[in-house]
C-alpha positions in Angstrom: 175.3 129.7 118.5 178.4 130.1 120.7 181.6 131.1 118.9 183.8 129.7 121.7 182.8 126.1 121.0 184.4 124.2 118.2 182.3 123.6 115.0 181.8 120.0 113.9 180.7 119.5 110.3 178.6 116.6 109.2 177.0 115.5 105.9 173.9 113.4 105.4 174.3 110.4 103.0 171.8 112.2 100.7 174.0 115.4 100.7 177.0 113.3 99.6 175.0 111.8 96.8 173.7 115.2 95.8 177.2 116.6 95.8 178.6 113.7 93.8 175.8 114.0 91.2 176.3 117.7 90.9 180.1 117.3 90.5 179.4 115.0 87.5 176.7 117.1 85.8 177.7 120.7 86.7 181.2 120.7 88.2 181.6 124.5 87.6 178.9 125.2 90.2 181.1 123.7 92.9 184.0 125.9 92.1 181.8 129.0 91.5 182.0 131.9 93.8 178.4 131.6 95.1 178.9 128.0 96.3 182.3 128.8 97.8 181.0 132.0 99.5 178.0 130.1 101.0 180.3 127.4 102.4 182.8 129.9 103.7 180.0 132.0 105.5 178.4 128.9 107.0 181.7 127.4 108.3 182.7 130.8 109.8 179.2 131.4 111.3 178.7 134.5 109.2 175.4 135.6 107.8 174.9 134.9 104.1 174.5 137.8 101.7 170.9 138.7 101.0 171.0 137.5 97.4 171.3 133.9 98.8 167.7 134.2 100.1 168.7 132.3 103.3 165.6 131.4 105.3 164.2 129.0 107.8 162.2 126.0 106.5 158.8 124.7 107.8 156.9 121.5 107.8 159.1 118.3 107.5 162.2 120.5 107.3 161.4 122.6 110.4 164.7 123.4 112.2 166.6 123.6 108.9 167.5 126.5 106.7 168.0 126.8 102.9 169.9 129.2 100.7 169.9 129.6 97.0 173.2 128.8 95.4 172.5 129.3 91.7 169.1 129.4 89.9 167.0 126.6 91.4 169.9 125.0 93.3 169.4 125.1 97.0 171.6 124.1 100.0 169.7 122.8 103.0 171.6 122.9 106.3 171.1 123.0 110.0 173.1 124.4 113.0 172.7 122.2 116.1 173.9 123.3 119.5 175.5 120.7 121.7 177.1 121.1 125.2 180.7 120.6 124.0 180.5 121.8 120.4 178.2 123.3 117.7 177.4 121.2 114.6 176.8 122.3 111.1 174.8 119.6 109.2 174.7 119.7 105.4 171.5 117.8 104.4 170.8 118.5 100.7 172.2 120.2 97.7 169.8 120.0 94.8 166.9 121.7 93.1 163.6 122.7 94.9 161.8 119.8 93.2 164.4 117.2 94.1 164.4 118.3 97.7 160.6 118.3 97.9 160.6 122.0 98.8 157.8 124.1 97.4 
C-alpha cells in the first residue's frame, strides 16, 4: 500500500447494519479502547497490535482480513489498491458465527 496516495474509506451495507445493531445492544464496545485503536491503526495504515489477532482470510473471504475487537466480535476489512488512491473497505463487524467465519 502506498502512503503517498489518499485513503478512501467505504462501508458495505452489511457493515452499516452490523454497526447499527452493535450500537443498540452494546454501545460501550464502540467507545472502548480496542475498537478505537483498531480503527485508528487501520485508517493510519499502521499494523494492529498482536492481541487483535489480525490475519488474512481464506475461502469466500479471500483478499479480506479480520481482527478480534472483543471476545468473539470481529472486524472484517480489506485494503484495495487503485491507481489514484487506496481504499479501506469495512465489510462486517459481528461475531464469528454471524459472519460465517469458522
